[in-house]
C-alpha positions as a printed Julia matrix, in Angstrom:
266×3 Matrix{Float64}:
   0.0     0.0     0.0
   2.83    2.36    0.79
   4.46    1.73   -2.58
   1.11    2.19   -4.32
   0.69    5.54   -2.54
   4.14    6.67   -3.7
   3.34    5.71   -7.3
   0.01    7.54   -7.13
   1.7    10.67   -5.77
   4.28   10.51   -8.54
   1.58   10.19  -11.2
  -0.29   13.12   -9.68
   2.79   15.36   -9.77
   3.59   14.28  -13.35
   0.02   14.96  -14.47
   0.13   18.4   -12.85
   3.34   19.23  -14.69
   1.95   18.12  -18.05
  -1.2    20.14  -17.41
   0.83   23.22  -16.52
   3.24   23.18  -19.49
   0.62   24.1   -22.16
  -0.66   26.88  -19.93
   2.85   28.24  -19.51
   3.45   28.05  -23.24
   0.19   29.85  -23.94
   1.04   32.47  -21.33
   4.5    32.96  -22.89
   2.97   33.61  -26.32
   0.26   35.94  -25.17
   2.13   37.56  -22.31
  -0.29   36.27  -19.63
  -2.54   33.35  -18.88
  -5.71   33.65  -16.87
  -7.4    30.36  -16.0
 -10.57   31.51  -14.31
  -9.75   34.31  -11.91
  -5.98   33.72  -11.49
  -3.34   35.25  -13.76
   0.19   34.22  -14.69
   2.81   36.44  -16.29
   6.13   34.98  -17.39
   9.23   37.19  -17.19
  11.63   37.24  -20.11
  15.42   37.38  -20.08
  17.49   37.95  -23.18
  21.16   38.55  -23.93
  21.99   39.64  -27.45
  24.55   41.53  -29.5
  22.01   42.91  -31.94
  23.19   45.81  -34.06
  21.19   48.99  -33.74
  21.7    52.57  -34.76
  21.46   53.92  -31.23
  23.79   51.35  -29.65
  26.98   52.67  -28.06
  30.33   50.85  -27.76
  30.04   51.11  -23.96
  26.93   48.92  -24.09
  28.8    46.13  -25.86
  31.65   46.4   -23.34
  29.17   46.07  -20.48
  27.65   42.93  -22.0
  31.1    41.42  -22.52
  31.96   42.13  -18.89
  28.82   40.3   -17.77
  29.76   37.3   -19.91
  33.28   37.31  -18.45
  31.92   37.51  -14.9
  29.65   34.52  -15.56
  32.66   32.64  -16.89
  34.62   33.43  -13.74
  31.74   32.12  -11.62
  32.05   28.74  -13.34
  35.68   28.65  -12.18
  34.73   29.43   -8.57
  35.15   25.8    -7.35
  38.68   25.67   -8.79
  39.49   29.02   -7.17
  38.16   27.77   -3.83
  40.25   24.6    -4.02
  43.5    26.05   -5.36
  43.74   29.37   -3.55
  42.47   28.54   -0.07
  43.2    26.12    2.77
  40.86   23.49    1.3
  43.62   21.41   -0.31
  45.56   20.75    2.89
  42.48   20.03    4.98
  40.79   17.56    2.61
  44.04   15.64    1.98
  44.79   15.32    5.72
  41.27   14.14    6.53
  41.5    11.57    3.73
  44.81   10.32    5.15
  43.2    10.09    8.59
  40.39    7.9     7.27
  42.87    5.57    5.57
  45.04    5.4     8.69
  42.04    4.39   10.78
  41.17    1.72    8.22
  37.45    2.48    8.35
  37.02    2.17    4.57
  34.26    4.65    3.63
  33.56    6.03    7.11
  33.31    8.97    7.3
  31.89    9.14    3.75
  33.38   11.38    1.08
  30.5    13.85    1.3
  31.13   14.37    5.0
  34.88   14.82    4.56
  34.43   17.33    1.73
  31.73   19.19    3.66
  33.83   19.4     6.83
  36.83   20.52    4.78
  34.71   23.18    3.12
  33.45   24.68    6.38
  36.89   24.49    7.99
  38.22   26.36    4.95
  35.57   29.04    5.48
  36.66   29.29    9.11
  40.35   29.58    8.25
  39.76   32.03    5.4
  37.26   34.21    7.31
  39.78   37.03    8.04
  40.81   37.06    4.38
  37.18   37.17    3.2
  36.48   40.05    5.57
  39.36   42.05    4.09
  38.16   41.36    0.57
  34.6    42.33    1.45
  35.56   45.53    3.26
  38.27   46.75    0.88
  36.98   45.52   -2.47
  33.42   44.19   -2.69
  31.52   46.77   -0.63
  33.23   49.84   -2.21
  32.66   48.35   -5.67
  28.96   47.74   -5.04
  28.69   51.28   -3.69
  30.31   52.5    -6.95
  33.17   54.13   -5.06
  35.87   52.27   -7.01
  36.06   50.83  -10.5
  36.3    47.18  -11.49
  40.08   47.13  -11.92
  40.69   48.65   -8.49
  38.25   46.17   -6.92
  40.12   43.28   -8.53
  43.48   44.51   -7.28
  42.17   45.01   -3.75
  40.56   41.56   -3.73
  43.73   39.91   -5.0
  46.02   41.4    -2.34
  44.64   39.51    0.74
  44.62   36.2    -1.16
  48.21   36.71   -2.27
  49.21   37.54    1.3
  47.62   34.32    2.55
  49.27   32.21   -0.15
  52.68   33.78    0.42
  52.41   32.85    4.1
  51.94   29.15    3.24
  54.28   28.86    0.22
  57.83   27.59    0.5
  60.59   29.6    -1.12
  61.94   26.53   -2.95
  58.56   25.89   -4.6
  58.26   29.53   -5.57
  61.77   29.55   -7.03
  60.92   26.42   -9.02
  58.01   28.02  -10.86
  59.86   31.3   -11.27
  62.63   29.41  -13.05
  60.15   27.44  -15.14
  58.37   30.62  -16.19
  61.72   32.19  -17.2
  60.71   35.42  -15.53
  63.26   37.86  -14.18
  63.96   37.36  -10.48
  61.56   39.66   -8.61
  62.91   42.07   -6.05
  59.9    41.75   -3.73
  56.67   39.81   -3.34
  54.61   42.4    -5.2
  56.53   41.6    -8.4
  55.76   37.87   -8.27
  53.02   37.07  -10.83
  49.87   35.45   -9.48
  49.99   32.66  -12.09
  53.38   31.7   -10.65
  52.28   31.96   -7.02
  49.22   29.71   -7.32
  50.93   26.44   -8.44
  53.76   27.04   -5.96
  51.16   27.43   -3.21
  49.36   24.23   -4.25
  52.43   21.97   -4.2
  53.49   23.51   -0.89
  50.08   22.65    0.53
  50.35   19.11   -0.8
  53.78   18.64    0.78
  52.54   19.93    4.13
  49.45   17.71    3.94
  51.57   14.62    3.22
  53.85   15.43    6.15
  50.87   15.69    8.49
  49.42   12.49    7.02
  52.68   10.64    7.74
  52.55   11.75   11.36
  48.94   10.55   11.59
  49.86    7.12   10.23
  52.6     6.4    12.8
  50.54    5.61   15.94
  48.06    3.48   14.0
  50.91    1.65   12.24
  52.49    0.83   15.61
  49.16   -0.5    16.83
  48.84   -2.69   13.73
  52.33   -4.12   14.31
  51.53   -4.9    17.95
  48.29   -6.68   17.05
  50.01   -8.62   14.26
  52.79   -9.71   16.63
  50.29  -10.89   19.25
  48.28  -12.85   16.69
  51.48  -14.43   15.36
  52.53  -15.45   18.86
  49.11  -17.0    19.48
  49.29  -18.97   16.24
  46.37  -17.13   14.64
  48.13  -16.54   11.35
  44.97  -16.9     9.27
  43.16  -14.1    11.12
  43.68  -10.69    9.43
  45.3    -8.26   11.9
  43.23   -5.37   10.52
  40.02   -6.99   11.78
  41.34   -7.05   15.35
  43.19   -3.74   15.3
  40.27   -1.67   13.96
  38.28   -1.59   17.25
  41.46   -0.69   19.15
  42.19    2.1    16.67
  38.74    3.53   17.14
  39.02    3.22   20.93
  42.4     4.96   20.94
  41.15    7.71   18.64
  38.11    8.35   20.82
  40.04    8.27   24.11
  42.54   10.91   22.97
  39.73   13.02   21.42
  41.25   12.61   17.98
  38.91   14.87   16.04
  39.65   17.81   18.31
  43.4    17.2    18.08
  43.44   16.79   14.29
  41.12   19.69   13.5
  42.82   21.96   16.06
  46.27   21.16   14.69
  45.07   21.72   11.13
  43.62   25.15   11.89
  46.68   26.17   13.92
  48.99   25.1    11.08
  47.72   28.09    9.06
  48.55   30.56   11.82
């Protein structure tokens, strides 16, 4: 009966949609649709480069800027991953799950979500600087678009410089064949970003190695005990997993790992 009710509800929703589509189409052609006493007006949105006698070059430039801004929005996930603390956090949490040996627990969605919100927490001071120095003045039309971009870029560059190793930065400077900069302001952003990413990966792998050590020692102890007891056919991971979880809970592992991760950006 429950399944029959679900099917009936699905058919009802589908029938409602099919009954609404012709009405919407009729309303789009005529501008409005009035079944009985109710009315429906569909808004229209258009983006075109139509040639007209009264069109100014500034109008075309404005449309092109909108298109470019929409393109940048599609790259927002890559910007969030590559230019923030997200890379280090998600890699370390993935290493922690593998060290515990819990397979898919916590699930990927939970790890990515926790990494995302921890990244927001770590990057909050940077976002506040960008909002106060760039976004709010730009929306208030106190500065132009170029100035807003430069002011928004400065806090991100400062954050990335604080987490980037000099050797990684020198590597990409040599690969780009750019002249050696005299200060940080002369380092191009397209050189800074990959140097920052590989520095974050190196730091994340170092933290992951430190996380593996105590669990590896526990695995060796359990394997040695099972070998001494003659239980060679019993996988050590099956026995060591409850002890790993117990150890992790007793030392309040999540607080230690998350606290160390956040403090590593300080």
